[in-house]
C-alpha positions in Angstrom: -1.9 -77.5 -97.7 -3.3 -77.1 -101.4 -6.3 -77.6 -102.6 -6.9 -80.6 -105.1 -8.8 -78.6 -107.6 -5.6 -76.5 -107.1 -3.0 -78.5 -109.2 -3.1 -81.1 -111.3 -1.7 -84.3 -111.5 1.1 -85.6 -113.6 0.8 -88.8 -115.7 3.3 -91.3 -113.0 0.7 -89.3 -109.9 -2.3 -90.8 -111.5 -1.5 -94.2 -111.6 -0.6 -94.0 -108.3 -4.4 -92.8 -107.0 -5.2 -95.5 -109.9 -3.3 -98.0 -108.5 -4.2 -97.0 -104.5 -8.0 -97.5 -105.6 -7.3 -100.5 -107.4 -5.9 -102.0 -103.9 -8.9 -101.0 -101.9 -8.5 -97.9 -101.5 -5.4 -98.6 -98.3 -2.1 -99.6 -99.8 2.1 -99.5 -98.5 4.5 -98.1 -100.7 5.5 -101.6 -102.2 2.5 -102.6 -102.6 2.1 -99.2 -104.8 5.5 -100.2 -106.8 4.5 -102.9 -107.2 0.9 -102.0 -109.4 3.3 -99.4 -111.6 4.4 -99.8 -115.4 8.1 -99.6 -115.2 8.5 -99.0 -111.6 11.1 -96.0 -110.4 12.5 -97.2 -107.1 11.2 -97.3 -103.9 12.2 -93.9 -102.9 11.3 -92.1 -105.8 7.7 -93.9 -105.4 8.1 -92.9 -101.5 8.7 -88.9 -102.6 6.0 -88.9 -105.2 3.4 -90.1 -102.1 4.8 -87.4 -99.8 3.5 -85.2 -102.7 0.1 -86.6 -103.2 0.0 -85.6 -99.1 1.4 -82.5 -99.3 -1.2 -82.0 -102.6 -3.7 -83.0 -100.7 -4.9 -85.5 -102.2 -3.5 -88.7 -100.0 -3.2 -89.7 -96.1 -1.6 -92.3 -94.4 -1.7 -94.2 -91.3 1.1 -95.3 -89.3 1.2 -99.2 -89.3 4.6 -100.6 -87.5 7.3 -99.0 -89.1 5.3 -98.7 -92.9 2.7 -95.9 -93.9 -0.7 -97.1 -94.8 -1.6 -94.5 -97.9 -5.7 -93.9 -98.6 -7.4 -91.3 -101.1 -8.4 -88.6 -99.0 -12.0 -88.6 -102.3 -13.9 -90.4 -102.8 -13.6 -93.6 -105.1 -16.9 -91.3 -107.1 -15.4 -88.4 -106.8 -11.9 -90.0 -108.7 -14.0 -91.4 -110.9 -15.9 -87.7 -111.7 -12.6 -86.2 -111.6 -10.6 -88.8 -114.1 -13.9 -88.9 -116.6 -13.5 -85.2 -117.3 -9.6 -85.0 -117.8 -10.4 -87.4 -120.0 -13.9 -85.6 -121.6 -11.5 -82.7 -122.0 -8.4 -83.7 -123.8 -9.6 -86.5 -125.8 -13.2 -84.3 -126.8 -12.3 -81.4 -126.3 -15.4 -81.3 -123.9 -17.7 -82.8 -125.8 -19.8 -85.4 -124.1 -21.8 -86.1 -127.3 -18.8 -86.7 -129.2 -17.2 -88.8 -126.4 -20.6 -91.2 -126.4 -20.6 -91.7 -130.3 -16.8 -92.9 -129.8 -17.6 -95.1 -127.3 -20.6 -96.5 -129.0 -19.3 -96.7 -132.1 -16.3 -98.0 -131.6 -17.0 -100.9 -129.9 -18.8 -104.9 -130.2 -22.1 -104.9 -128.4 -24.1 -107.5 -128.8 -28.2 -106.8 -128.4 -28.2 -106.8 -124.6 -26.3 -104.4 -123.9 -27.3 -101.7 -126.8 -31.1 -102.5 -124.8 -29.1 -102.2 -122.1 -27.6 -98.6 -122.4 -31.1 -98.0 -124.6 -33.5 -98.4 -121.6 -30.3 -96.2 -119.7 -30.7 -93.7 -121.7 -34.5 -93.8 -121.5 -34.0 -93.6 -117.3 -32.0 -90.2 -118.1 -34.3 -88.9 -120.2 -37.5 -89.4 -117.7 -35.4 -88.3 -115.1 -34.3 -85.3 -116.4 -38.4 -84.7 -118.0 -39.4 -84.6 -113.9 -36.9 -81.6 -112.2 
């Protein structure tokens, strides 16, 4: 079995993983297919699920006649990986560029900006303690 870090996911495989997480990290092939944009055939979804299992991203348990799939990594770990891919793809790895884009391109309320400022200050205080 391949390690997760050895092989990147295709766009469709990432979409399938997102569907599994959105379905509470427990989904059948039919559940996953129902959440996909322009879904491929039922058999294609099953082949992709099997491929994700071979790559080490999914596992399954049999329930009656169907397989129920779940991720082998936590949603938090998946989130970190997705954010890293997003950061590399759109911002060349620059966290500052990404954060600046997020702050300047969104419509923020005063309360949201204050909460964001408070979170920045909290992180700053914690980093000084280390």
